[in-house]
Phi, psi and omega in degrees: 000031183295148182276104183252353188302306181293328182294314180287331177299331175300317176302316183298316184293327183282314190252344179229064192303141175098003186275349184228132175243192181285155180269144173204171180170192183290156180294143179269130177251131179293147170292165179288122178219183176282352174270157182291145174281172179302318183295322179291340182265004182244129183278177185297337181275355181089011179275127183272130177290131180285153181307134178086353185256004182270104184295335186274355181260132181269125180264019174294150178296138177288165179292328178223160180303137183218161181296125180101003178222130178212135174052032176099005184226135172276156182297333183254017182276135174288144177230157177248110182227130176259108182274351190297330179243025183081172182267127174277177185302319182292318180293319178297318178300316180298309184299312182299317181290320178292326178292322174301318177298319181293319178298320177303314182294318181294315189263345181069030178231140181267137171286128176262348178205155182275163177237123180299139178234127176241150172253121183235159180280160177301320180298316179297320179293318177299316178296318177299318182296314181299321179295323182291339178263355185294329188262015178296129183289166178302316180293325178295322178294315178303315181302312179294319178303313184293315187290323181276339171290318179299333178274001183056047179235333178232113186287172183293342180263010180241161178249114184300327180298317179298319181292318179297317179296319177296319179301314182291317185295330186262355189240335190284132178267336180185160178207154172250129176260111179296324184292329179263350189045058186214146177251136171237126174260128182265123182249142177284336184268108185282339181275320182227079178305133184247198184209134171253113184296332178290317176298314180303317185298320180289320179293325174296318182294321177300323174296315180297321175303312182299317182292322187267323188242000179053046184294339180292346181267000180290147179284110176231046191280345175237167178300320181293313179295324179296314179292322180299307181292331174294343175306322177266321183296302180279333176297315178293316180301317181283332175290323173299320175302313183302314182287323177296316180296325174302318179292326176296321181285333187262310189211010178240144172270112186239148176279122181235155185283156170270170179303325185287349182267358184260134180295145183285330178075011186290333184259007184277147174276105186297322181297314181292315180303316183284332172300322184271348185280340190309316178295337179281343177264304183279333182300312180300323179293319176303313182291320180300319179296319176300315182296316181292335180270331185214013180072193181293334176301319179296317176296315179301324181298330186294331179296340174281335182219072185293163179307136182269351182200161173291336174305321186286342173259332172295321180237085186304335176293348180263357177296130178073002181242310183256089180280143177293152178267128175297136182250131176252144178233109184291136178274101179247022183284161174275175182295348180284348181232140177223157175271118182301132175274119187282332182071185175058031180062016178276149176287156179259024176223177180225161173207140182244340174071183181299319182298313182292317179298318174306307183297324175303313183286331181280326192304321180300327176297321175299316178302314181293324177298319178295323183286324186257339185082000182237147178303133183248160179227085180271291175244298173249127185300149176306318187290341185297322180295332185273350182288120182304128186282313183219341189226106184289353176267016169070016164302323172258099188290323187228160180250104181266009183262128178209149182304329181296333184241349175288122186119355173305142181225356178158152176207153176211127179248122181250114179281149176230150175230142177299128186297328184252029187231054178298325184280319185271345179052047176292127186232167179203177177198160170237126182232110180250142181223146176248151187225161183295336181206163178300321184290324176298317180296317179297318182297318179291319183296322178296319178296323180293322179295326175299319179296319178298318180294324175303321182272015174092013184284146178235144179290135179266090189299325182279002178251007180107169188284350187252007186255136179229156183219127171265116188302154179299330182274007176292141179266012182282340182088005183230037183291106182202177172255147181223135173242124185239112183233149176239136175224108187050245184260029183231139174241129179239121177250124176247131177241141178207160180300325181225162178301321182296336184270355183300313180293329180291330178279316180211108183293126186275352184285000000 
């Protein structure tokens, strides 16, 4: 549940200039507590009293824990903290407790227990991240290699685990660990670790989510399910951030980062990052609409029935109405091919959903934009992702909706590995998707063929009308054979090293 929104936004600002503006929105009203509400702190002339300056408010500790007070500090209480040499233990305690009180006020939920918070350096976090990826099994590595190769984001000469580790190490500003019930704030300054109160507020809220809604038990076993459930987890977290930041800009004195404390984003894989960013973009808008229609009770209710797909947060009107269709892929492979068992209770298939398929079709335009310095239009134009979908004030950073992928109803990708190829790690896959209509399926299949052609694929005429081949001498990193077929509302993509092996991976008869 790491907070990646601001981190990936750095990538956006560097390589896709103009995609993020300033945040604004409706005024935040405090819930009723023993502390004064915003309205009570504003005089008739409209002047807001600054925290700690309200002479009529008693900052004495309450007789019992109450909303807006935590660990000896009220949400609107002034504190004395020197950030120049980093936060010592006493200062960190002060900042954390006041931030917990502020999260309570913003979100209307009481902390029933505290969450330990550590400040760690970027170097320490990178080392921890690398260590967490060291014990990935061979089959687990094959699984990741196949799924990100299928997305045309990690070539056959690359290791997806290395790319994933690098992305995480360079982008995360802070994270909450449900298994340890602990927060780590990542600082760029290894000598004098600092603090961004907005990052802290979200990670504290993630702890509150786990304690109140048991979010760590949600099924996030595929990229699609992870993004779907993050529609409420990160959507709520980033909406809390948004409202918290409004208070910082209006009437709270908050600790904010300097430019030197923000990660550069230069080494991140933008395609993978943006595949995973979707819930951070669409989720807050999804939560905002719930809040505006039914208050925090409506948001709380969603945890009992979280989004079932990214489609439901890309198009909030489909939440609870348009459920995804389970996709089955019959194993018709020969003995030469097997599905690697990933172990560790992980599923042996993948799913990317509407958000993933959109990003796959959009990514080549980004690559070309980087190469030429000009917006490109390969399959989905570079600029389409940057068009505000619903909220021009950037609660919704990116637009993941496009006719090529609107109509998605379910997908399942099954990786295969050659049974006798432990040394070469020869792989293949079958990727089936269902669509709302036959025309939706055809539209996606046609767009996918455009994607193949971009990567140098040529139609293999003597193998039928649906077979394509990226030549071995291609420098794209994806030299393979592909069969793309549509049957009513279903698209089936079969990948194998050679045309002759397509049927051995998935019999087309």
